[in-house]
Phi, psi and omega in degrees: 000131180273137178286130180246147168270123186254146178207155176265151180205163174255137177278124180268313178204161183231137177226093183067237179262019176245130176244140174260122188239159174244099182292149179289129177265133177239136175271138178273359184298325183292334181263003185271147180267359179290124184276327184267005179083171177218185181290334184296312180296319179295316180296319178297323178292322181288315183285334179074189181256092175270147179287136177244121178262128178236150178268136179217152178281131186242085176267000186257359178075030178292148182242161177306134181098343179289146172262129187228163171259128182249139178237142173235132180299130182300320180295321179293321178297319178295313179298317179296320179295318177298317180298315185286323185259313190282315184301310178300322180292319177299315178294323177302307183289321181297315181285332174296315177296320178297316179298320178295317179297315181293323179296320178291319181294320181271000182051051181295150181287334178228082182296332179296321179297318177300316181296314182295314180295320178294319179296316178298319178297319178296317178296319178298318176298321178298316179294322176297317178298317179299318179297315178294320178298316181293325175295322181291321184270354182305326181250006179281118185300333180295335183258000184270142171294147183233134174285124184259320184210150169267135180274120180270179180293332182256033180102201182290137172246105183294120179242324184231120180292152174298138182267000000 
């Protein structure tokens, strides 16, 4: 059994076995111990509650208006997070070090400029890689949210077992 990160959502529309959902947004402010507030609560107040549409696999036959439980595989979420955050930073630092090394080796008149330009190039390469990676996984079922259950009036009604 694969561990899923679970969240509730409303089904907005359905197209075959694809459902477009509006996931429930939760503010973490109520559980926070900061007394004077932080930027997160202020930012949430300024931005308001805009609807977010997400694509999810619908093997349970959910219809528009249904409230559902959505699952994302934990391993996929971890891999995606590493791809989005770690790869660009690694390329940023690796190419910054490479630029610094090359500037010293070539005895450049402005080694800082070499380092900065190399770091920027590394970060740009990282963002390009993330873009290509996201295009590749966009249709990969392992990375897609999946509708797991329709929420009934008396709580969860199990329709689709966790995979």
